[in-house]
VMD Tcl script that builds the backbone (N, CA, C; Angstrom):
set m [mol new atoms 258]
animate dup $m
set s [atomselect $m all]
$s set {name element resname resid chain x y z} {
  {N N MET 1 A -41.594 -178.452 48.844}
  {CA C MET 1 A -41.562 -179.882 48.948}
  {C C MET 1 A -41.849 -180.317 50.382}
  {N N ARG 2 A -41.276 -179.663 51.340}
  {CA C ARG 2 A -41.488 -180.046 52.740}
  {C C ARG 2 A -42.962 -179.969 53.094}
  {N N SER 3 A -43.631 -178.896 52.690}
  {CA C SER 3 A -45.049 -178.757 53.030}
  {C C SER 3 A -45.894 -179.809 52.318}
  {N N ALA 4 A -45.511 -180.181 51.098}
  {CA C ALA 4 A -46.243 -181.232 50.385}
  {C C ALA 4 A -46.074 -182.568 51.096}
  {N N ARG 5 A -44.850 -182.888 51.521}
  {CA C ARG 5 A -44.624 -184.136 52.272}
  {C C ARG 5 A -45.404 -184.129 53.580}
  {N N GLN 6 A -45.389 -182.996 54.247}
  {CA C GLN 6 A -46.087 -182.904 55.532}
  {C C GLN 6 A -47.593 -183.075 55.348}
  {N N ALA 7 A -48.137 -182.542 54.275}
  {CA C ALA 7 A -49.572 -182.666 54.014}
  {C C ALA 7 A -49.950 -184.094 53.612}
  {N N ALA 8 A -49.044 -184.791 52.934}
  {CA C ALA 8 A -49.374 -186.102 52.389}
  {C C ALA 8 A -49.038 -187.267 53.313}
  {N N LEU 9 A -48.077 -187.091 54.196}
  {CA C LEU 9 A -47.601 -188.198 55.015}
  {C C LEU 9 A -48.145 -188.138 56.433}
  {N N ALA 10 A -48.310 -189.308 57.019}
  {CA C ALA 10 A -48.683 -189.371 58.440}
  {C C ALA 10 A -47.549 -188.755 59.254}
  {N N PRO 11 A -47.858 -188.146 60.400}
  {CA C PRO 11 A -46.809 -187.481 61.180}
  {C C PRO 11 A -45.610 -188.375 61.498}
  {N N HIS 12 A -45.854 -189.640 61.865}
  {CA C HIS 12 A -44.721 -190.510 62.208}
  {C C HIS 12 A -43.856 -190.827 60.979}
  {N N VAL 13 A -44.457 -190.855 59.791}
  {CA C VAL 13 A -43.687 -191.084 58.562}
  {C C VAL 13 A -42.936 -189.811 58.185}
  {N N PHE 14 A -43.604 -188.668 58.284}
  {CA C PHE 14 A -42.964 -187.390 57.965}
  {C C PHE 14 A -41.727 -187.172 58.837}
  {N N ASP 15 A -41.793 -187.565 60.110}
  {CA C ASP 15 A -40.677 -187.369 61.037}
  {C C ASP 15 A -39.573 -188.414 60.886}
  {N N SER 16 A -39.823 -189.454 60.107}
  {CA C SER 16 A -38.835 -190.518 59.936}
  {C C SER 16 A -37.881 -190.184 58.795}
  {N N PRO 17 A -36.779 -190.941 58.683}
  {CA C PRO 17 A -35.876 -190.735 57.536}
  {C C PRO 17 A -36.587 -190.920 56.200}
  {N N THR 18 A -37.551 -191.816 56.145}
  {CA C THR 18 A -38.308 -192.027 54.913}
  {C C THR 18 A -39.027 -190.751 54.492}
  {N N GLY 19 A -39.588 -190.051 55.411}
  {CA C GLY 19 A -40.308 -188.820 55.112}
  {C C GLY 19 A -39.422 -187.708 54.609}
  {N N LYS 20 A -38.174 -187.764 54.952}
  {CA C LYS 20 A -37.241 -186.730 54.517}
  {C C LYS 20 A -36.585 -187.071 53.177}
  {N N ARG 21 A -36.637 -188.335 52.769}
  {CA C ARG 21 A -35.937 -188.768 51.569}
  {C C ARG 21 A -36.860 -189.496 50.604}
  {N N VAL 22 A -38.042 -188.953 50.364}
  {CA C VAL 22 A -39.013 -189.600 49.486}
  {C C VAL 22 A -38.436 -189.805 48.086}
  {N N TYR 23 A -37.683 -188.838 47.590}
  {CA C TYR 23 A -37.130 -188.970 46.247}
  {C C TYR 23 A -36.196 -190.170 46.148}
  {N N ASP 24 A -35.465 -190.480 47.232}
  {CA C ASP 24 A -34.567 -191.637 47.208}
  {C C ASP 24 A -35.338 -192.926 46.954}
  {N N ILE 25 A -36.527 -193.044 47.517}
  {CA C ILE 25 A -37.350 -194.233 47.303}
  {C C ILE 25 A -37.752 -194.318 45.834}
  {N N ARG 26 A -38.152 -193.203 45.255}
  {CA C ARG 26 A -38.525 -193.168 43.840}
  {C C ARG 26 A -37.331 -193.539 42.970}
  {N N HIS 27 A -36.187 -192.953 43.253}
  {CA C HIS 27 A -34.978 -193.221 42.491}
  {C C HIS 27 A -34.615 -194.713 42.552}
  {N N THR 28 A -34.707 -195.288 43.737}
  {CA C THR 28 A -34.399 -196.707 43.910}
  {C C THR 28 A -35.354 -197.574 43.099}
  {N N ARG 29 A -36.631 -197.258 43.129}
  {CA C ARG 29 A -37.627 -198.063 42.404}
  {C C ARG 29 A -37.395 -197.979 40.897}
  {N N LEU 30 A -37.170 -196.771 40.373}
  {CA C LEU 30 A -36.967 -196.617 38.932}
  {C C LEU 30 A -35.690 -197.332 38.487}
  {N N THR 31 A -34.635 -197.224 39.280}
  {CA C THR 31 A -33.394 -197.918 38.969}
  {C C THR 31 A -33.604 -199.425 38.968}
  {N N LYS 32 A -34.337 -199.930 39.945}
  {CA C LYS 32 A -34.596 -201.379 40.021}
  {C C LYS 32 A -35.381 -201.847 38.801}
  {N N TRP 33 A -36.417 -201.103 38.430}
  {CA C TRP 33 A -37.194 -201.489 37.242}
  {C C TRP 33 A -36.303 -201.557 36.007}
  {N N LEU 34 A -35.459 -200.555 35.815}
  {CA C LEU 34 A -34.570 -200.559 34.658}
  {C C LEU 34 A -33.591 -201.733 34.719}
  {N N ASN 35 A -33.031 -201.992 35.895}
  {CA C ASN 35 A -32.104 -203.109 36.038}
  {C C ASN 35 A -32.799 -204.457 35.896}
  {N N ASP 36 A -34.078 -204.509 36.159}
  {CA C ASP 36 A -34.847 -205.747 35.983}
  {C C ASP 36 A -35.270 -205.958 34.533}
  {N N GLY 37 A -34.917 -205.006 33.663}
  {CA C GLY 37 A -35.198 -205.165 32.243}
  {C C GLY 37 A -36.540 -204.616 31.796}
  {N N ILE 38 A -37.222 -203.855 32.652}
  {CA C ILE 38 A -38.468 -203.216 32.226}
  {C C ILE 38 A -38.090 -202.192 31.154}
  {N N PRO 39 A -38.776 -202.185 30.012}
  {CA C PRO 39 A -38.420 -201.242 28.948}
  {C C PRO 39 A -38.462 -199.787 29.440}
  {N N PRO 40 A -37.465 -198.999 29.062}
  {CA C PRO 40 A -37.421 -197.598 29.492}
  {C C PRO 40 A -38.696 -196.811 29.173}
  {N N ALA 41 A -39.338 -197.107 28.058}
  {CA C ALA 41 A -40.576 -196.383 27.729}
  {C C ALA 41 A -41.655 -196.642 28.784}
  {N N GLN 42 A -41.723 -197.880 29.276}
  {CA C GLN 42 A -42.718 -198.200 30.293}
  {C C GLN 42 A -42.362 -197.540 31.624}
  {N N VAL 43 A -41.094 -197.606 32.010}
  {CA C VAL 43 A -40.660 -196.982 33.258}
  {C C VAL 43 A -40.904 -195.476 33.198}
  {N N ALA 44 A -40.607 -194.863 32.057}
  {CA C ALA 44 A -40.836 -193.419 31.905}
  {C C ALA 44 A -42.307 -193.088 32.073}
  {N N GLU 45 A -43.174 -193.906 31.485}
  {CA C GLU 45 A -44.612 -193.658 31.621}
  {C C GLU 45 A -45.036 -193.742 33.083}
  {N N TRP 46 A -44.616 -194.793 33.764}
  {CA C TRP 46 A -44.967 -194.954 35.184}
  {C C TRP 46 A -44.424 -193.810 36.032}
  {N N ALA 47 A -43.240 -193.299 35.656}
  {CA C ALA 47 A -42.602 -192.237 36.435}
  {C C ALA 47 A -43.129 -190.854 36.080}
  {N N GLY 48 A -43.871 -190.758 34.971}
  {CA C GLY 48 A -44.345 -189.449 34.535}
  {C C GLY 48 A -43.242 -188.630 33.891}
  {N N ASN 49 A -42.289 -189.310 33.264}
  {CA C ASN 49 A -41.177 -188.655 32.590}
  {C C ASN 49 A -41.196 -189.023 31.120}
  {N N SER 50 A -40.394 -188.306 30.357}
  {CA C SER 50 A -40.139 -188.731 28.983}
  {C C SER 50 A -38.970 -189.716 29.022}
  {N N VAL 51 A -38.833 -190.503 27.972}
  {CA C VAL 51 A -37.714 -191.448 27.906}
  {C C VAL 51 A -36.369 -190.708 27.942}
  {N N PRO 52 A -36.191 -189.608 27.177}
  {CA C PRO 52 A -34.900 -188.910 27.255}
  {C C PRO 52 A -34.565 -188.416 28.667}
  {N N VAL 53 A -35.547 -187.897 29.384}
  {CA C VAL 53 A -35.293 -187.432 30.756}
  {C C VAL 53 A -34.942 -188.610 31.651}
  {N N LEU 54 A -35.692 -189.700 31.526}
  {CA C LEU 54 A -35.421 -190.885 32.324}
  {C C LEU 54 A -34.004 -191.389 32.080}
  {N N LEU 55 A -33.631 -191.546 30.821}
  {CA C LEU 55 A -32.319 -192.091 30.511}
  {C C LEU 55 A -31.188 -191.125 30.860}
  {N N ALA 56 A -31.434 -189.829 30.741}
  {CA C ALA 56 A -30.410 -188.863 31.133}
  {C C ALA 56 A -30.097 -188.983 32.623}
  {N N THR 57 A -31.095 -189.344 33.396}
  {CA C THR 57 A -30.918 -189.454 34.841}
  {C C THR 57 A -30.457 -190.836 35.269}
  {N N TYR 58 A -31.005 -191.883 34.653}
  {CA C TYR 58 A -30.828 -193.230 35.179}
  {C C TYR 58 A -29.946 -194.148 34.335}
  {N N ALA 59 A -29.540 -193.767 33.144}
  {CA C ALA 59 A -28.763 -194.670 32.287}
  {C C ALA 59 A -27.498 -195.142 32.980}
  {N N ARG 60 A -26.850 -194.284 33.709}
  {CA C ARG 60 A -25.609 -194.682 34.376}
  {C C ARG 60 A -25.854 -195.594 35.580}
  {N N CYS 61 A -27.106 -195.743 35.986}
  {CA C CYS 61 A -27.445 -196.614 37.106}
  {C C CYS 61 A -27.758 -198.039 36.664}
  {N N VAL 62 A -27.997 -198.214 35.369}
  {CA C VAL 62 A -28.361 -199.539 34.867}
  {C C VAL 62 A -27.097 -200.387 34.825}
  {N N ASP 63 A -27.184 -201.577 35.404}
  {CA C ASP 63 A -26.009 -202.417 35.521}
  {C C ASP 63 A -26.409 -203.886 35.478}
  {N N GLY 64 A -25.523 -204.711 34.978}
  {CA C GLY 64 A -25.701 -206.142 35.062}
  {C C GLY 64 A -26.562 -206.776 33.991}
  {N N GLN 65 A -26.912 -206.054 32.946}
  {CA C GLN 65 A -27.786 -206.609 31.922}
  {C C GLN 65 A -27.027 -207.185 30.732}
  {N N ARG 66 A -25.762 -206.887 30.589}
  {CA C ARG 66 A -25.017 -207.279 29.392}
  {C C ARG 66 A -25.021 -208.793 29.143}
  {N N PRO 67 A -24.749 -209.650 30.143}
  {CA C PRO 67 A -24.759 -211.099 29.857}
  {C C PRO 67 A -26.122 -211.596 29.357}
  {N N GLY 68 A -27.195 -211.146 29.959}
  {CA C GLY 68 A -28.530 -211.560 29.520}
  {C C GLY 68 A -28.866 -211.059 28.132}
  {N N LEU 69 A -28.482 -209.820 27.841}
  {CA C LEU 69 A -28.731 -209.270 26.506}
  {C C LEU 69 A -27.932 -210.024 25.452}
  {N N LYS 70 A -26.689 -210.354 25.773}
  {CA C LYS 70 A -25.859 -211.094 24.821}
  {C C LYS 70 A -26.484 -212.455 24.526}
  {N N LYS 71 A -26.962 -213.143 25.551}
  {CA C LYS 71 A -27.608 -214.443 25.346}
  {C C LYS 71 A -28.849 -214.321 24.472}
  {N N ARG 72 A -29.647 -213.275 24.697}
  {CA C ARG 72 A -30.847 -213.073 23.885}
  {C C ARG 72 A -30.490 -212.815 22.432}
  {N N LEU 73 A -29.460 -212.002 22.198}
  {CA C LEU 73 A -29.036 -211.714 20.830}
  {C C LEU 73 A -28.478 -212.963 20.155}
  {N N GLU 74 A -27.690 -213.746 20.887}
  {CA C GLU 74 A -27.136 -214.979 20.318}
  {C C GLU 74 A -28.251 -215.956 19.977}
  {N N ALA 75 A -29.230 -216.096 20.859}
  {CA C ALA 75 A -30.339 -217.018 20.619}
  {C C ALA 75 A -31.154 -216.595 19.403}
  {N N ALA 76 A -31.248 -215.307 19.162}
  {CA C ALA 76 A -32.010 -214.807 18.018}
  {C C ALA 76 A -31.164 -214.780 16.743}
  {N N GLY 77 A -29.878 -215.048 16.880}
  {CA C GLY 77 A -28.996 -215.029 15.717}
  {C C GLY 77 A -28.704 -213.630 15.223}
  {N N ASP 78 A -28.808 -212.635 16.082}
  {CA C ASP 78 A -28.648 -211.249 15.661}
  {C C ASP 78 A -27.261 -210.667 15.903}
  {N N LEU 79 A -26.311 -211.486 16.351}
  {CA C LEU 79 A -24.959 -210.962 16.519}
  {C C LEU 79 A -24.238 -211.039 15.177}
  {N N PRO 80 A -23.555 -209.984 14.789}
  {CA C PRO 80 A -22.849 -210.026 13.512}
  {C C PRO 80 A -21.681 -210.994 13.586}
  {N N GLU 81 A -21.366 -211.608 12.460}
  {CA C GLU 81 A -20.215 -212.498 12.369}
  {C C GLU 81 A -18.961 -211.632 12.344}
  {N N PRO 82 A -17.893 -212.107 12.999}
  {CA C PRO 82 A -16.634 -211.335 12.924}
  {C C PRO 82 A -16.111 -211.350 11.498}
  {N N PRO 83 A -15.420 -210.300 11.088}
  {CA C PRO 83 A -14.865 -210.266 9.724}
  {C C PRO 83 A -13.793 -211.333 9.544}
  {N N ASP 84 A -13.651 -211.827 8.324}
  {CA C ASP 84 A -12.598 -212.807 8.018}
  {C C ASP 84 A -11.232 -212.171 8.213}
  {N N ALA 85 A -10.327 -212.958 8.756}
  {CA C ALA 85 A -8.964 -212.455 9.002}
  {C C ALA 85 A -8.118 -212.427 7.737}
  {N N GLY 86 A -8.600 -213.048 6.659}
  {CA C GLY 86 A -7.770 -213.161 5.466}
  {C C GLY 86 A -8.191 -212.243 4.432}
}
mol reanalyze $m
mol bondsrecalc $m
mol representation Tube
mol addrep $m
């Protein structure tokens, strides 16, 4: 990996923290896409991964989507009615 980074990056980038942590940039971007609501299948394609691999790695990083998803489901009428109490 080090030799690949050195071959691909300009010397000043290779010597910087960015050059040493390229995977962190990728991880941040994929997490952001998922948190922004980009479908996992699309993110997996862009990342060159399968959906199961993507979700195994990033599912626990997805956060903050529940209120928006609930609103979308309510607007579509797809939330189940609660059972009768009687």
